[in-house]
Structure formats: C-alpha cells, structure tokens
TITOR-829373 format. One record per residue (C-alpha): x, y, z; residue in one letter. Coordinates in steps of 0.2 Angstrom, whole numbers, plus 2048, in hexadecimal, padded with zeros to 3 digits. Last residue first. Example, Ala and Ser with C-alpha at 12.3 -4.5 7.8 and 13.67 -1.06 7.14 Angstrom:
8447FB824S
83E7EA827A
***
This chain:
403985D8CX
3FC991D7EX
4069A0D82X
416997D86X
41498DD76X
41299CD6CX
4229A4D72X
42C993D71X
42798FD5FX
434999D56X
442994D62X
43C982D63X
43C97FD50X
44D976D4FX
44996CD5FX
439966D58X
441961D47X
44E957D51X
44194ED5BX
43A947D4CX
42A949D40X
424958D49X
41295FD4CX
40E970D55X
3FF973D60X
400967D6FX
404976D7AX
41096DD85X
41395CD7DX
418963D6CX
413957D5FX
418946D58X
41193CD4AX
416947D3BX
414945D29X
42294FD20X
422962D1FX
434965D24X
432971D33X
420971D39X
41E95ED36X
40E95AD2DX
3FD954D35X
3F3947D2AX
3E794FD1EX
3D4953D1EX
3D595CD2FX
3C495BD38X
3C894DD43X
3D9955D47X
3D0965D4BX
3C595CD58X
3D4953D60X
3DD964D61X
3CE96DD69X
3CD97ED61X
3C1984D6FX
3CC97ED7DX
3DC986D75X
3D2996D72X
3CE996D85X
3E0994D8AX
3E59A1D7EX
3D89ADD85X
3DF9AAD96X
3F19ADD90X
3EC9BDD87X
3E39C3D97X
3F39C0DA1X
3FE9C9D94X
3F29D8D94X
3E59D9D86X
3E69E7D79X
3DA9E2D6CX
3C99E2D75X
3C89F1D82X
3D49FED7CX
3D59FAD69X
3C39F6D69X
3BEA07D70X
3C9A10D63X
3C1A06D55X
3B0A09D5BX
3B4A1CD5CX
3BBA1BD4AX
3ACA12D43X
39FA1ED4CX
39AA29D3DX
38CA1DD38X
38AA10D45X
377A0DD45X
376A11D32X
383A04D2EX
37C9F7D39X
36A9FAD33X
36F9FAD21X
3789E9D22X
36A9E1D2CX
35B9E7D22X
3599DDD13X
34A9E3D08X
3389DCD06X
32F9E0CF7X
31D9E6CF7X
3149DECE9X
30D9E2CD8X
3159D4CCEX
31C9D8CBDX
31E9C9CB2X
32F9C7CABX
3309CBC98X
32C9BCC8DX
33B9B2C87X
3429B7C75X
3469A7C6DX
35599FC63X
3639A0C70X
35799DC7FX
35298CC78X
365986C76X
36798DC88X
359983C8FX
35F973C86X
371975C8DX
36A979C9EX
35F969C9DX
36F95FC99X
377967CA8X
36D95BCB3X
37A94DCADX
388954CB8X
39894BCB5X
392945CA3X
38C957CA0X
39E95DCA3X
3A6951C98X
399954C8AX
39D966C8BX
392974C92X
3A0981C94X
39D989C82X
38A98AC86X
38D994C96X
3909A4C8BX
37E9A4C87X
37A9AAC99X
3839BAC96X
37B9BDC85X
36A9BBC8DX
36D9C6C9BX
3739D4C90X
3659D3C83X
3579D1C90X
3529C1C99X
34B9C9CA8X
3489BCCB5X
3379BBCBEX
32E9ADCB4X
33E9A3CB1X
3419A3CC4X
32F99DCC7X
33198FCBAX
34298ACC2X
34F986CB4X
359996CB5X
35C998CC8X
35D986CCDX
368981CBFX
373990CC1X
37598CCD4X
37997ACCFX
387980CC2X
38F98BCCFX
38F97DCDDX
396971CD0X
3A597BCCCX
3A897DCDFX
3A796ACE1X
3B4968CD3X
3B0962CC2X
3BD957CBAX
3C495DCAAX
3D695FCB1X
3D694ECB9X
3E0945CACX
3ED953CABX
3F0952CBEX
3E9960CC8X
3F5969CD4X
3EC96ECE4X
3E897ECEDX
3E197CCFFX
3D197ED09X
3C896ED03X
3CB972CF1X
3D3980CE7X
3D997BCD6X
3EA97CCCEX
3EE979CBCX
401978CB7X
40A982CAAX
41498BCB7X
404990CC0X
3F398FCB9X
3E4993CC3X
3D398CCCAX
3C9992CD8X
3C69A3CCFX
3BC99ACC1X
3BC9A8CB4X
3AE9A3CA9X
3A4999CB5X
3A59A7CC2X
3A09B4CB6X
3919A9CB1X
38C9A9CC4X
38C9BCCC4X
3809BBCB5X
3749AFCBEX
3769BACCEX
36D9C9CC6X
36F9D2CD7X
35F9DCCD7X
3579D1CC9X
3599BFCCCX
3609BDCDEX
3569CCCE6X
3469C7CDCX
3479B6CE2X
34A9BBCF4X
33B9C8CF3X
3309BACEDX
3339B0CFEX
33C9A0CFCX
33398FCFBX
33498BCE9X
346992CE8X
34C986CF5X
35C97FCEBX
360991CE8X
364993CFAX
36F984CFAX
37998CCEBX
37B99CCF5X
382993D04X
38F98ACF8X
39499BCF0X
3959A3D02X
3A2995D06X
3AC99ACF7X
3AC9ACCFDX
3B19A7D0EX
3C099ED07X
3C69ADCFDX
3C49B9D0CX
3CE9ADD17X
3DC9ACD0AX
3DC9BFD09X
3DB9C0D1CX
3EA9B4D1FX
3F59BED12X
3F19CED1BX
3F29C9D2DX
4059CCD2FX
4059DCD25X
3F69E4D2EX
3EC9EDD21X
3DF9E0D1AX
3DE9E0D07X
3CE9DFCFEX
3CD9DACEBX
3D69CACEDX
3E29C6CDFX
3E29C1CCDX
3D99D1CC8X
3CA9C9CBEX
3C99B9CC9X
3CA9C4CD9X
3BC9CFCD3X
3B19C0CCFX
3B49B9CE0X
3B19CACE8X
3A09CBCDFX
39D9BACE6X
39F9C0CF7X
3949CFCF5X
3869C4CEDX
3889B8CFCX
3859C6D08X
3769CDCFEX
36E9BBCFFX
3729BAD11X
3699CBD14X
35A9C5D0AX
35A9B4D14X
3589BFD24X
3459C0D20X
3429AED25X
3539A5D29X
348996D2FX
344992D1DX
35698FD18X
359984D28X
34997AD24X
34F976D13X
35F96ED19X
36F971D0FX
370981D18X
378978D27X
38A976D22X
38B986D17X
38498FD26X
392988D32X
39F98DD25X
39899FD23X
3989A1D36X
3AA99AD39X
3B19A5D2AX
3A99B5D32X
3B19B1D43X
3C29AFD3BX
3C49C1D39X
3BF9C4D4BX
3CB9B6D50X
3D99BED46X
3D79CED4FX
3D99C4D60X
3E99BCD58X
3F29CCD54X
3FC9CCD64X
4039DAD6FX
3F99E6D64X
4009F7D5FX
3F1A01D5BX
3F5A12D63X
3F8A1BD52X
3E7A15D4BX
3E8A10D39X
3E59FED3DX
3D5A02D46X
3CEA0CD38X
3D19FDD2CX
3C99F1D38X
3B99FCD3CX
3B09FDD2BX
3B59EFD20X
3B89E1D2CX
3AB9E8D38X
39E9E7D2AX
3A29D5D27X
3A29D1D3AX
3909D8D3BX
38A9CFD2BX
38F9BED33X
3879C3D43X
3779C7D3BX
3779B7D31X
37B9ADD41X
36C9B5D4AX
3609B2D3CX
36699FD3CX
36499ED4FX
35199CD50X
351991D60X
348983D57X
350985D46X
362985D4DX
35E976D59X
35696CD4BX
36596FD3FX
371969D4DX
367959D50X
365955D3EX
378956D3BX
37B943D3CX
38293FD2BX
39393BD32X
39C948D28X
38D954D2CX
38F951D3FX
3A2954D3EX
39F964D34X
39196AD3FX
39B967D4FX
3A9971D49X
39E97FD45X
39497ED55X
3A497FD5EX
3AA98ED55X
399997D57X
39A993D6AX
3AC999D6BX
3A89A9D61X
39A9ADD6EX
3A69ABD7CX
3B29B7D73X
3A49C3D71X
3A09C3D84X
***
C-alpha cells in the first residue's frame, strides 16, 4: 500500500515539473486545493523525516537485517525528496499556501530544521547526518543536501505570502526560529558554493559545476531565494512590527551590508530597499515589538508522531525488516517492474536537463540497453564492456 502511495506521489511530482515548465500547472494546483491534499503531503513529509532519524538507525543495527537489495530502503529515503520537490513546484501559488491551513506551522518547522542542517554543513564542510549503510551513505548525504535546498525554496514561497499567513506562522518564523538571522548565516557561508583546487564550484540544477571567472559574481537561483526571503521578512510592515530588533539580531542583520555590492543590486534591484533599511537600522533603535495578547497555535504533526510511537522504534524497525525490507526474489522482481513503470524512461528523459551519457566513457550516448532500457552507451563496444556489471540489474528490471 505504501509503495502504491509513493508511486502516486512520484507521478504527481513528475507531472508537476513538466506542467510548470510548460506554464500549465493550474490544473494540478486546483486538484491539490480541492481535495485538501497539501496537509496530507506535509504530514507524509514529516513522517518520512522522523522515520529517517528514529527508525532507520535502529533498523541498520539489527543483526538480522541483511537485505537482498537496498533499493526498497532507497525508495523510502527518496520519498521525502519527491514530496518536497512537489511542494516546491506548487507553493509558488498563493492558494496552495493558504490551503495548507494549520499544517503551514509544521512545514515552517520542517524548513527550519533543514536550513539548520545546511548551516551546519557549511560550518563543518560536510553533512551533519550520516546514514549507517555504507552503500547508501553517500547517496543519502547528497539527497539530504538537495532536500535542504528545496526546503529553502519552499520557505521563500511561504514568505511571499506573509500578509495572508496566520499570526502564529509569522511569530514562529520571526521569533521562535529567528529565520532572518539563520538566513544571514546562509548568506555568509553559502553552502552551495565552494572552492576546489583554486576554482569556484556552485551547486545548480542538481549538480556541482565549475564557474568560469567571468561568472563568479553572478547570482545563482539559490542566492536569490535567500535574498528574497530576507526582503519578505524584513521589509514587510507586519514583520517589522513583530520582530525583535535587539542588540544581537541587529548586529547579525548588519552583516548583510558588506554583501550588498553594486554588482549584486544590479542583478536584483529590490535589494536597494534592503540597503536603505539596513542603513536606517544602523543609526536608529527600532521600537520593541508590540505584544499581542493572543492564543498562539503550535505545530502538532511532529509531536503527535513522536508521542504516539515513543518507545516503539525498535519494534517498528523489526516489523519493517520482516514485512517491508526483506522481499523474496519474486516480490523484488514485481516491485522492480512497478518502479520501472513509475519512473517512465520517456518521462525521465523529458525531465533531464542534459543529454544522456555513456555509462562507460561518459560521452554523449545515442544507444541504450534494449532489455531494460535503463543504461546508455555510445557504442556496442562500451555496452559489451559493461555487461558483466549491468547484467544483475538488467535481469531484475527486464
């Protein structure tokens, strides 16, 4: 049942990307709003996040955990990435943000956790969370990084709607989590940019790219998301009324002035307003935030799942080892066929930003395996050379 749900989410995700690229995502957003699916997706997102941190480490320590294939586990880890990618695609629309209702608080908390991981990564130079199985560790680290970047985009879209958000959401972003200061940290350390052997690399479109010298001052999409979120949170009159501009927060925000160069402002002219605001902030003492006597809502999904399953993590792990992650060979083949149908190769090619590459030598490829249609090769010689490695997977998928 869960695998079927994952298939539906994955198909929605791929459909959303293709629809957005064609400017025709209105039908998808209307369906998600009409059937109230945004709170469901947020609940599922947080459930998988908790599974990753509470159940998965226990599962990997069990002595009888010797899976025939690790792909079923990878699918669960990938489920979180699929949901956050779908949310990033649709949260651009105001009606989607409003349809989240009270679960928007849970999503804000989720985004805060992911941005904190990004900040920790930039401080240590590596991901803060390591996944135990050796063969999944590198994939999981990369996936966690990409999920955190998607969460940054979702948060920016949420801040676009500050005027229509509930008061509790603003309080949570500004005071509970102090997101403006967290965003300053991201501007300072920029975890999607690094230097390697004297050359600048930036993470864009799911991969690291070398940046030529003439483009090193060019703003990336991720840089833009951080600055736009800061603009939304600091320049909105309602946010200025609720935010605590105390000594620490003020000193952190003023760090932004050194980054507001003419080159940056030319690329995003709205930052001129930010520059003026910071100059004003440097010489004044803003009034303390107005205290509203209101009952504040709090997020419930995370705490509800933890409370409901407290002390049961090992029992859940043992149950899943027996019933979910130890399929027979026939069950594995059946699942592989379903996954092959879900991840339609024609659909994947439409989503891929680059042309396929040869599995052996890496040059552009025009041929692929006729049995599983999953691997690409430039020549027959490369296909023959790779056959012994590819054969087990091919037999499983064919």
